[in-house]
C-alpha positions as a printed Julia matrix, in Angstrom:
84×3 Matrix{Float64}:
  31.28  -25.59   -7.86
  32.16  -24.63  -11.37
  29.5   -24.21  -14.02
  29.0   -22.53  -17.36
  26.2   -20.04  -17.97
  25.26  -17.88  -20.92
  24.84  -14.15  -20.27
  23.78  -11.26  -22.43
  26.93   -9.45  -23.61
  25.83   -6.11  -22.18
  24.93   -7.65  -18.85
  28.31   -9.37  -18.63
  30.17   -6.16  -19.43
  28.24   -4.35  -16.71
  28.94   -7.07  -14.14
  32.6    -7.15  -15.14
  32.88   -3.37  -14.74
  31.14   -3.51  -11.35
  33.46   -6.28  -10.2
  36.52   -4.27  -11.27
  35.28   -1.16   -9.41
  34.7    -3.2    -6.25
  37.93   -5.2    -6.52
  36.01   -8.46   -6.75
  35.64  -11.26   -9.26
  32.76  -11.56  -11.71
  31.79  -14.8    -9.98
  31.54  -13.06   -6.6
  29.27  -10.37   -8.0
  27.03  -12.96   -9.68
  26.91  -15.07   -6.49
  25.81  -12.04   -4.47
  23.12  -11.19   -7.02
  21.8   -14.75   -6.93
  21.8   -14.8    -3.11
  19.84  -11.54   -2.99
  17.33  -12.82   -5.53
  16.89  -16.04   -3.59
  16.38  -14.15   -0.3
  13.79  -11.91   -1.97
  11.91  -14.95   -3.32
  11.89  -16.57    0.12
  10.67  -13.33    1.73
   7.87  -13.0    -0.84
   6.76  -16.57   -0.16
   6.41  -15.84    3.56
   3.55  -13.36    3.1
   0.09  -14.55    4.0
  -2.33  -14.54    1.08
  -4.92  -11.79    1.15
  -8.36  -13.23    1.86
 -10.87  -12.89   -0.93
 -14.55  -12.81   -0.13
 -17.41  -13.48   -2.46
 -19.3   -10.55   -3.8
 -20.83   -8.97   -6.82
 -18.23   -6.41   -7.71
 -17.95   -2.83   -6.6
 -20.41   -1.1    -4.32
 -22.76    1.4    -5.99
 -21.01    4.71   -6.48
 -17.51    3.22   -6.38
 -15.34    3.8    -9.42
 -11.73    2.72   -9.14
 -10.72    5.38  -11.64
 -11.97    8.17   -9.37
  -9.76    8.04   -6.3
 -11.17   11.17   -4.67
 -14.71    9.77   -4.77
 -13.46    6.4    -3.51
 -11.64    8.11   -0.61
 -14.78   10.07    0.27
 -16.84    6.85    0.39
 -14.25    5.17    2.63
 -14.11    8.22    4.92
 -17.9     8.31    5.17
 -17.95    4.6     6.03
 -15.26    5.08    8.69
 -17.17    8.03   10.16
 -20.39    6.04   10.27
 -18.64    3.18   12.12
 -17.25    5.54   14.79
 -20.71    6.96   15.52
 -22.09    3.55   16.49
């Protein structure tokens, strides 16, 4: 199918240079880019959503800006679960 699209001048020059280096047409390079983008979108859609549970925010002592303290809390929780 033939169609007309508008591209940024710099983007077109880059695609044209890439096509020349690879011995391909600009259309082939654009088709491949669109196929890859479409495959990526389909792959992203196949992920299960992460369940979200109700709550009242962070546990006491948890600060998302302090990763070392957060890691220590998670380690302590994991240790406590293995002792039971």
